[in-house]
N, C-alpha and C positions, 0 to 999 in steps of 0.2 A: 611264434614270435615272443620275445621277452621284452616287455616295456617297463621302464622305470617311471613311475608317476611321482612328481615332486610337488609337495604341498606345504604351505606355511600357515600355521595357526588355525588349522581346520581339522579335517579328517586325519586320523580316526579319533581325535580327542574330543570333538564336539558333535552336536547334532543339529540338523536343519541346514538350509541353504546349500552351500558348496559341499558340506559333509554328506548330506543325504544324497545329493546328485552323484558324488563320487562313489559312494557305496553301491547305488543302483547301477551306475556305469560299469563297475567291475563285475557285478553279478550278471549283467547282460552280455559279457564277453567270456564265457567259461572256457572257450578254446584258447584264450591268451594267458600267458604267465605274466603276472604283475609283480614288480618290486616297488615297495613304498619307500620313498626317501622324504621324511617329514621333519619340518622345523617347528619346534615348540618354544615357548618363552622360557619355561622353568624346568630344570632337571628333575625337580620333585615330581613332575608329571610323567616321568618315564614309565612306559608300559601301562598307563592308566587310560585305556581306550574306552570311549563311550560305547562303541560297538565292535564286535569281533569281526575283522575283515574276512571276506569269503575265502574258500579254500584255494582259489587260483592266485591268491597273494602268497608268493613263495618266500619272500623276505621282507623284513621291515627294518629300515635303518633310521634311527632317531638322532636328531641334532638339536641341541638346546642353546639359545642365545645367551642365557646367563652364564653358560660355561666359558664364554668369551672373556668374561670378567676375571676368570681364574688363570688366564694365560700368563705365564711368567714373562715379565718384561726384563730381558737381559741382553747384553751385547753378545754378538757372535763374531769373535775376532777372526774366525777361519774364513769368513766370506767378505769380499769387497764388492759392493754393488757396481755394476757396469752402467755406462752412460744411458743405454736404452732402458735399463731397469729403473734408473733414477727418474728418467723422463716419464715412464709409465706411472710411477709412484707419485710424481708431482701432479700429473693430470688427474690421478685418483683423489689427491688432496684438494685439488682445485674443483672437483666434481665436474670435470670436463669430459673428454673422450679418451680415457686411457687405453693403451694397447693391452687388451685382455689376454691375448696369446702370450705376451711377455710375462704378465702377472701370473698367469696359470703355470707357465713353465717354471717361474721362480719358486712358487709355493708347492707345486706338485712334483715336477721332475727333479729340481734341485733341493726341494724340501727344506727351504729356509724356515726357521722357526717364526711363528706368527708375530711374536713380540720383538724380534731382533731389529727390525727397521725402526721401531719407535725409540730405540736407544742409539741409533746411528747418528753420525754427524750430518749425513744427507737429510735425515728427517728434520733436524734442528735448523739447517740452512733453509730448507723449503718452508718451514713454519715461520721463520723469521721474515722471509720475503713476503709470505702471505699476510703476516701481521702488518708489515710496513705498507704494502700496496693496497690491501683490501680492508683491513680493520685497524687503521692508525689510532682510533679513539677508543678502542676496546682494550680492556685489561689483557695482558699477555696470558695470564693464567686462564681466563675465560676462553680465549681462542684455543689454547693448548688443550683444555679438557673437552671442548666441542669437537675439535678435529680428531682427537684420540677416540672419543665416543663413536665417531663415524667409522674410523679405520679398524678398530678392534674386531667388531663382528665380521667385517669383510675379510680381513686377513685370516681370521679364525676359520671362516667358511672355505676360503681358498685352500686351506690346509687339510680339509676333511678327505678321508678315503672315499673313493668313488665306487658305487655299486656297478657291477657288470650288467649290461643290457644291450639289446639291439637298437633301441631307440629311447630317447629321453623326452618325456612329455610333462611339461610344467603347467600347473593350473594357476599360475600367477607370475608376475614379474618380481620386483623386489628381491629379497634374500633368496627365495625359492628359485627365481629366474637366474640369480647369480650361480647357484649350484648347478642348474641345468646348463648354463653357458659353459662353465668350467668342464663339466662332464663331456659335452659335445666336442670341445676343443681338444681335451686330453685323450679321450677314448676314440676320437675321430668317428663319431656316430651322429645320425641325424637328430635334430631337435625340433620339437613342436611346441607351440605355446597356445594355450586356451585361456582367455581372460573372461571371467564372469563380470567383473567390473574393471574400470580402468584404475589399476593399483596406484599409479603415480598421482593421479588426480585426487583419489581418495586420501592419500597421505598428505597432499597439499592442503586439502580442506581441514584435516586434523591439525596440521602444524600451525596453520593460521589461527586456529582457536586455542591451541595448546598453551597451558601455563608453564610447562616444564622447559620450554625452549626460550632462551633469552631473545628478546626482539631483534637484537643486532644479528643473530645467526639464523633467523627463520628462513631467509632467502637461501642460505647455504644448505640447510637441511632439505629444502624443497628441491634444489638442484641435485642433491645427493640421490634422491629417489628417482628423479628423472634420468639420472645417469645409469642407475641400475636397470631401469626399463629399457633404455636405449641398447644396453649390452645384449639383452635377449632378443630384442627386435632385429638386431643386425645378424645374430647368429642363427636364428630360427629359420627353417626351411618353409614352414607353414605357420601362420598366425590366425587363430579363429576368435571370433567374438560372438555375442548372442544376438545382436541386432545391428542394423545399418549405421545408426548414429555412433555406436561404439567403434565400428570399423573405421568410420570417417575420422574419429579422434585418434585412433592408432596411426593412421596415415599422417595425420597432422603432426603427430609426435615423432615421426621419422621412420615408421615402418614402411617398407616398400609395398606399393599397392598390389603388385602381382602376388605377394605372399599372403595377402589378407582375404579371409573368407568369413561368411556369416553362417554359423550353424546354431539354430535356435534350440532352446531347451525342449525336452520332451518329458511327458509324464505318463503314468500308467492310466490311460484314458478308460480302459474297460473297468478297472477297479473302482474308479471314482464315479463313473457314469451310472453304475448300478445302485448308487446310494438313493434311497427313496426320498421324495420331497417331504418336508416336514408337515405333519398334520396340524391344522389350526388349533390353537389352544388359548387364544386371546392375548398372547404375548408375541412380541417381535424379538427374536434372538439373533444377536450379532456376534460373530467370532473374529478375533484377531489371532491368527496363527503365526506366532513370532517368538524369537528369543528375546528375553528381557535384557535389553542393552540400550545405551543412549542413542545409538544410530537408528534404532527403531522408533525413537521419539514417543515412548509410551505416555509421557506426561501430557503432551498435547492431546493425545487420544483421551486421556482421563478427563481433562478439562472440557473437551468437546462433548464427551458423553454426559458430563454433568449438565451442560447446556441442553442437550437433547432430552434429558429426563424431565426438564421443566417444560418442554414443548410436547413431548410424546412420552407420558409416564409409563405406558405398558411395554417397556423395553428392558432387555437384559443384555449385558455385555460379558462375553466369556473370553478371557485371555488364555490361549492354549500355548504351551511351550515351556522350555526350561529357562534357567537363569544363566546368562553370560557374565553379568556384572552384579555381584551381590550388593554392593553399596547403592547402585542405581535402583536395584529392585527394592531395597529397603525404603528408599525415597518415594518410590511409586506406591508402595503399600501405605506409607504414612500419609501420602496425598489422598488416597482413596478414603482413609479413615477421617481425615480432616474435612473432606467434602461430603462425608456421610453417604457414600454411594453403596447402599446395601444390595443393589441389583448388579454390581460388578463383581465378578469372581476371577481369581487367578487359579486356573484349573491345573496348571502344570503340564507335564509330559503325558499325553494320552494318545490313544489310537484315534487319529484324526478322522479316518474313514468312518468309524463307528459313531464318533461324536457329532459328525456333520449331519446326522439324521435329525438332530434337534435344532439346526441352524437355518435361518432365513437368508442371510447374506453375510459377507465378510468385509473386513476393513484392514488396510495396511497404511501406516503413517510414517514410513521410513524417511530419513533424511537422504539416504543414498541406497540405490538398488541397482541391479543389473536387469535380469528378467525373472522376477520372483516366482518360484515354484508354487508358493502358497496361492497365488492368484490364479495360476493355470489349473491347479487342482480344484480350487473353488469353482472355476468355470466348468470343468469337466463334471462336477457334481451338480451343475445347473444352478449354482448360487452366484449372483452378480457380486461385484465388489466396489467399494469405495477405496481409492488409492491416492497417494500423493503423486505429483507430477515429477517423478524421478525415474532414471533409467529409461526403460521403454514402456513404463506403465500406461502412459497416454495412448500409445499405439495398441497395447493389449486391450484397453478399455474401448477405444473407438474403432480399432481395426486399421489395417494398412490401406494403401492406395486402391488396390483391387479387391479388397475384402467386402463382401456383400451383406454381412450379417448384422450390422447395426451396433449401437452402443451396448456394452455389457456392464454398465455401472456409471460412476462418476469419478472424475479426476480433479483434484484440488491442489493448490500450491502447498509445498511442505511448510510445516510449522505455523499454519494459519488455522487457529482453532475455530474461528467464526465460520470460515468457508467449509471446514470439515463438519461442523455441527449442522450447517445448512444441507450439505449433501447427505448426511445420515438421516436428516428429517425427510428429505425428498424420497429417499429409499423406503423409509418407514410408512409414509403417507399413502402411497399408491401401490396396492398389492398386485394389480394387473401389470403395471409398468415393470414392477420388480421381477415378476415371473417372465415377462417378455425379454427383459435384459438377461435373465438367467439362461433362457433358451439361446440367445445370441452368443453368450459366452461359451456355452456347451458346444455349439456348432463350430466356433472358432477353434476351441481346443481340439476337437475331433479332426478337423481338416489341416491344422498347421502344427500342432504341438504334441503329437503322439510320440512315445518313447522309442518305438520301433523305427520311426522315420529318422530320429536323431542318431540312433545307433548305426543305421545303415550308412549315414553320411560319415561318421567317425571311422567305421571299418574301411570305407572307400578311401578316406584320407590316409590311414595307415598304409594301405596297399600302394597308394600312389607315391607316398614319401619313400617307402622302402624300395620301390621299383626305381625311382629317380636316383636314389642314393647308390644303389647297386650299379646303375649305369655309369654314374660319375666315378665310382671306384674302379670299374673295369676299364674306363677310358684313361 
């Protein structure tokens, strides 16, 4: 079977999180041919892969969003938009429910140039109506540039050549989901969606806080990303999430319940469970295995650790991982210097398995997560964790309804440095309790989150989707 994996802003350009998951996933299916169709932000990153994909990746197709800005905006006098095409384009501009079959046919089969619609009378008429009815008090130029900023990447992506595959599997909604939807429609092949986080909800949170979006148009941008998610929810045959609450959210957002399934993450339990426990040396060593980025809320961790050092001086904090955001990383380093935290070190990218030998427990302070691999790996190594209450972290720490193993750490509200400092102190003060929690986490990882269990479920999913698709084609 030849499967096209569609990713946005992650593998193979970055490390950690979805990227690490994807690399291991491909390695665990050597019998399958994979085609990567990946979306990056900047063309300058072409071919700059953090890790070389495994040998069963037979093709890599790169698409860069900044190339959409280079699209020539010119009239195409040879083509006159039909009524159903104008209706679909108007729904797209309204961020409603456009007919994606019509749009895909327009830009794939008929191969209309991406910029042609933006110079048409139809575009101007729809924009004028939008300004009059929805944004009567906004400057026309602001509305024009906002709508064009939304349309350009969509029309550019709808014009991209589609890799050949037996099945399309997107690891997000958004722009990646749009490519997957188009491929499924045009190539008449099955589509599968796996969401590690709820993409549209994450974009909503970002837009609400964003300074680059004019307040008048924040609602429109939020609707835009929900529209893209809805497209793939409707086209996909199977939709997977990492935990029950995420599945419930997908259904709430319009995914058909019968399509939705939970397949939790899996880690190499044997590899991490062999890590020996740390030998006592008079210090308590804490690790944060993260990428340095604002969404990981490293600053709250730094402030909370400063408070911890005044309560429990014999501690060290090791921040392991690469840098996603250079500016944010510089701010974190400056904060450490300002607070004179000599026992906090930014270790960088290391062999986590080897480094874990000198760690007592781990901490994760993210603002948003799905089902973090770093917590599962910490558990497999017998190290408990302090996490923020995001994604399914609370369930990981405390266990599900029928889970008999007990707490494997502490879960605190996000962005709450006082609660975080308290939890870190509780973990440092009681050696026996910490070891007991570590054993609970290890048992939980062994019974619920092993890699081979996860891969068995994905293989079964591929077989089921392929079988059902073949039946539908033959009928």
